[in-house]
N, C-alpha and C positions, 0 to 999 in steps of 0.2 A: 190075841192082845200084845204079846209080845215085839210083836213087829209091827204092829200097829201103834204104840208105846212108843217104840223108837222113829219109827217117820213124826211123830208130834214133835217127839227132841231134838231132831234133826230138824224140818220145818220152822221151830224156833228157835235155833241156832241161825238159823238161815238169814231166821227174818233181821233175827240182833246184829247181824252184822252188816246188814245190807245196814240195819237202823241208823248204824256209827258213819254211812258214807257222807260226805269225804274224810279218808283216813292220813290217805295222801295228793299231792296235787293231782288235780284232773286237764289235763289236757284237750285243746280244742281245732280240733285241725281244721282250718282253713287250705285249701288248693289252689291259694292264688295269692298274689305280689300284697305285704303289707299295703295300706291307704287305697283300694278300691275299697266300690259299694260291700263286700260279701265281706273283710275283712273287718270294715267300721260297724256291722252288724255285732261279729265274733265277740269285738272286743268291750262291744256293749251289754250284751247279753251276760260275757263273761266277768264285768265288773259288779254287775246285778246280783251275779252267781254269788258274786264269793262275799259280797255284804246280805245273803241273803242266809248260808248256809257256813261260812266262814272257811278257812282253807285256805289253797289257791289254786285259783282255776288260771292255766295260761292259755295265750294261744302263740300256735304253731304254724307258721307259714309253711307249707309246702308245696311249692305252684308246678307247674310240668305240665306238656299234655295237654292244653285246656281242662288241669281240673281231674283228670285221672293218675297221676299219679298219687297223689292223693287219697284221693276217694280208695287208690287198692290198698292203700298204708294203713287206712283204717277198718278194711275188712281184713287183714290178717290183726290184728292188736283183738286182747281181748275183750269177751262181750264183760266186763267189770264193771262197767258205768266211768271208769277212767280215760277214756278215750268215745271225744263228742265228736262228729262231726259237722261244722259248719259250712254249709256250700250254697251257690247258686244252683238255676235249672241244671247248665252242662254237662256238667258230670249224674247225676243221674238222671236226665230225660236224652240228649243230643249226643255226647260224646262215645258210647259206647253204640250205635248206628253208624258211627262211623270209621273207630279202629276195630281193625280183627280177632285182638286181644283187649279188651280192655285191661283184666285183671279181676275186674270182679261182676257182676251180673246189683247190677242194679235194682232189682226186682227179687232179687230173695236172699241177697247181700246185708243189707241194711233192719236195723228196726226204727221205723218213721217215726218221731218225735209231735211235730208241730211245723209246717211251713209258717216263717217267723213273718216275712213282710213280701208284698210285692211291688212292683212300680212298672207303670207302662214303656212302651218306651213312643219317641217322639222323633218323626221325620222333620230331621232341620240340611238347611244348604245353608253358604255362606250369607253371610248378611247383604252382600252385592250383586248378587244371583239372580238368575233372569228366570228363574224358575217364582213365580208370588203366591202358590198356589196350587195345591194337589193337581189339580185339571191340566196346568200345565206342565209339572212332570208326567202324565203317564200322556198328554199329546204329546208330547217332546218323544216320549217312549216307544211310541210308535208310528213315528213319522223318525227314529232313527233307529231302528235296532241294536241296540249292543254295542250303545256313545256312550249316554247316559251312567256314569260311575259311581260306585256307592260304594264307600268308606264303612271299614269294621275293625272291629276290636281280633280278631283271626277268626282264623275257619276253624266253622260250629259254632261260634258264637250267637247269640241272640237279638244282635244286627246284623248277622249273618244272614241266620234262619227267616228273621223278619223280611229283609228282604228279598231270599227265595220265593215265600207265600205271596209277597206282594207282586211280583212277576207274574205265580202261578196264576195269582187271584183276577188278576186285569189283564191278563197275554200279551203280556208285554216284555222285553227282556234289558238284562244291562250286565253292565262288570264290575266284580267286585272285587275289591282290593282291598286285600286281607293285612292288615297290621301286626306286629307283637305286642301288641295292648290298647290298651283307648286311649293313653298318653300323643303320642304317634298319628292313631287316626284322627285326635282331634287338631292337632297341630294341623295339619294339611287338607284339614273340613276348612277350620276359620279360617285359612291360606290358602283356597279356592284352588287345591291343588286335584280335591275330588270334589263331585259333585252335591254330594249326601251324603247321607247315612241317616239307620233308623238306631238311634241310640236313648240308653238307657234317662229317660228323665231328666234321672239327678244329681245326673251328666249334663247332660246340656244345660238346663235352665238359668247355671250361672253366668253362661255365655248368651242364651236368650235374653238374660236381663240388662247384659253387661253392651245388648246393643252387634254380638259380632255373628252372632248365629238366626236367621230367618225359620221359629216352628212351624212348618204346614199343615200336619193332622199327627191327632196321635193315639196310638190302639187301644185304648180303653173303652169300655163298653158305655163311659160317658164322663161328660169333660172334665181332665183335671180344675181344685181347686185355688192350682198357683199360676194355669197357664188358663182363665178362665175364657179366651178368647180365640182360642187354636180348639177347632174341630175334630172330632172323633173322623178316623175312618169310616163308618158309618155313615155321620153326618154326611160324607160328604161323595156315599151313592159307594162307600165298595165294601163289599160282605167279606164278612172269613178273615181279616186280618186284623182280630182280638188279637192282641198279643202281650201277656203279661209275663216280665223277668222276674227269677222270687231266690229267693235266701231262705233253707232252712234248715233246720236242727234233728239231724239223725244222729243214730250210735252203731257198732259193728251188732247183727244179729243174734241174738238169745239174749237182748242185755234184763239183767233182773227186774221184774212186771213195779218190785215197789221203786226202784232206781228211776225205771221210766215214767212212772209216777211223778216223783218227784220233779225229774227236768223238767214233766211239761207243764205242770202246775208254776213252777221258777221260769219260766218263760213264759209264759204268760204275763205270771204278773211282772216281767219285769214290761215285757212293749205296755202293759198296759197305765206302768207308771207314770204317770204323765206329765214329766220332763221328759221321758225319753220320747214318748207318742209324738210332744211337740215337735219335736229335734227332726224326728224319725216324716214328719207329716210335713214340714219345710220343707224338705228336700224333697217332696215328692211320694214317699214312701205310705207306702196303703196298711197298716192291721191287717195282717190273716189270723196270728194264733190258734189253729182250728188243731183237734185236737189228733192225735194220732193214727184213729180209723180213717176220718174224714182226708189227712194225709197221705194215707196205704192208699184206697180210692184214686185221687187227682194224680196221684205217681202214678199210678199203671196211665191212666185214660192221656197227661201231658207222655209219655213215655209211645203210647202207640200215633198217638197228635202229630211226632215233628217222625217218627219215621216213616211216616205216610210221604212227609214232605220231604225229608232229607232223601229218599228212592227216589219220587217225580221227579226231582229234582237233580239228579242223579250228583250226589254231594259226596266231596269227599272230604279227608282230611287231609288232602296233601295242596 
């Protein structure tokens, strides 16, 4: 009986402690530089969390090694609710397949809170390109193996792996040109120094609207409302190249259940705020805001999918 009472009192004390969360600043670790898509999502969430919970929510950018440095730092942090991980899919499902020692296990070292948003990639070419549609690209790639160049923000990024998947599904080949980030890749694409790129829609749209790029196809399941004239890969006759880049919220493994529930509820509420939702939709993001259980299952599925693509393409981090 004494043990039972002690257990009840301990549980009550722990619940009370968690109920007071946050009692000190909460750090949202973003494993990429400031100004990118993931950083923008994190800053939107941090502002909304602060409004909902009070206290201080601070974004900490820890770039390097395609996001794996930040991911490893989160794994080492205490699972007390004061370190939150906001990342794109790279560190979750791509990087660990490319690195011999990533410093963390994405299937075991995190508690998954929610996939916040997702966005398809767009196959874009310079405005003056010879390629007018997807069929032009495929015909050229088949007639000229390993000639057409595809830019990416770096080895192992979503745009790199989408190109690899595209080559695998169409029986074509090309040359991957990795850059140190999306900005230099974009500059060279607009300047026609490279032929094409499978870039995130939110990155591509301003330049498509400005007439600097031409969009040939989109990797979503249906056409995007912000690019209604651009056909999907499926519509264009290419199956198996449905790809979404995504941003998600996680925490070090062992996060107390009540804090995880609070973070999940706050994330869903933030993403469905009318002003936030409109802002995200306008740049091509789709709101996901799924449950921890759904995120966990999705993570495992994506991890297996990209492992297969990476192995088939013999892709490395170098």
